[in-house]
N, C-alpha and C positions, 0 to 999 in steps of 0.2 A: 571091638565095639566100633560101630559106625556113627558118624555124626551127621545128623540131618538138620538142615536149617528150616525151621518152620516159620510161617508168617508172623506168629506172635513174637518170635525172637527178632525177626527183622524190624518189626514195629518198635520193639523195645530199644533197639540200638539206634534207630533214627530219632526216636523221642529224646534220647540222651543227647544227641548232636544238636537238636533244635533247642533244647534247654541251655546249652552252652553258647550257641551262636546268637540267640535272641537278644541278650543284653548287649553283646558286641555290636549288633546291627543297630539297635536303638541308640547306643552311644555314638556310633558313626553318623547317624541322621542328625542328632542334636549338634554335634560338632560342625557338620556341614551347614546347618541352618544358621548357626551363630557366626560362622566365618563368611557367609555370603552377604551379610548386610547388618544393618543396625537393629534388625528384628522387626521393623515396621513393614507393613504390607504396602506395596506400591500398586495403586489401583488406577492411576491415570498416566497418560503418556507425557513425555516431556513437551513443553510448549514449542510450537513451530515458530521459526523465525518470521518476523514481519514480512509479508509479501506485498509487492507493489499493488496499488489500487488504480488501474487506468481509468480515465474518464475525462469529462469536460470541466474546464475552468472558465470562469466568466471574466470578461474585460469590462470593467465598470468605469464610465466616463463621468466626470463632474465638470459642468460648464456653468460659468456665472452669467452668461449672456443668452438672451432669447433669440438673437438674430444671427446665430452661426449658420453658415451655409456649407462649410467644409472644415473638417478637422482631420489632421494627420496624426496617427499614433504609431508607436512601435513597442514591441514586447521582446525582451531578451531573456534567455534562460536556457535550462537544459533541453533535451530533445522535445520538440513539439511535432506532432504527427500531422495534424490538419487544422484548418482555420475556417470558421463559419461566421459570416456576418449575421446580425439580428435583422429585424424587419426594415432597417434603414437601408438606403442605397449606398453604393460605394464599391470599392475595390480592395482586395487583400492579396498579399503574397507572403510566402514563407520560404526563406532560404538562409543557409549558413547559421542556423540557430536564432534568427531574428524574424519576427512577424511584423510586417508593415501593413498598416490599415489606413485607408482613406475613406472617410464617411462623408456623404454628401446629402443635401436636402435639408429638411427641417430637423435640426439636431437638438436633442434635449438630454439632460443628465439621465444616466441609467446604463443598463447593460447594452453594449453595442456590438459585441462579438463573443464567440466561444472558441476555446483552444483545446484540442484533444492532446492529452499528455499521458505518458506511461505511468505516472504516480501522482495522484492528486494530493497526497499527503505532503508533497514538497512544494506547496503553493508559494511559500516564502522565497523560493529561489527565482521566481519570475518577477521581472521588474518592468513595469509599463510606464511610458512617458508620453506626454503630449508634445509633439514636435512643432506643429503649426496649427493655427486656427484662422479662418477667414470669414468675413461678414457675408451674409446672404445678399445676393443682388450685385453688390460692388466688388466682392471678394477682396476687400481691403484687409490686410493682416491685422489680427487682434493682438493685444498685449497679453502674453501668456502669464505674466505675474499677477493677473487679476483674479486668480482663483481656479484656473484650469488644473485638473488632476486626473490621473488614470491609475487604476490598480487592478491587480489580478486577484480574484476571490474564488472560493469554492462554490 
């Protein structure tokens, strides 16, 4: 007697194997899914760390007098890249982390300069001071305790 393997016998033996392996594969998938996490789907990425926001900060001067002809200011703080005077005349320099500004002409309260910084969110780290003020025409020094102030703002 010879034994021949027919396609129906082959299918019957593979069907038996599939019936045995199917529950094992499903059990393995369920075990892997529960071991990988809390069962919640994650649909968004983790938040990126805060990135610096480079840009301009303003130097705001408050003066109590209408006859100022020159005001000298300084700004200290972390890295400052460049300095730009507003429409008033004057001079500006930037070295060793200190910006020095001399404003001349008809001076009024308001924004007198802008400073380019690597992170505008750190505005509180920049400290501005009024160093000297002089009267227009005579250049007599003004009393700084009379209400002169400078501050760096966004």
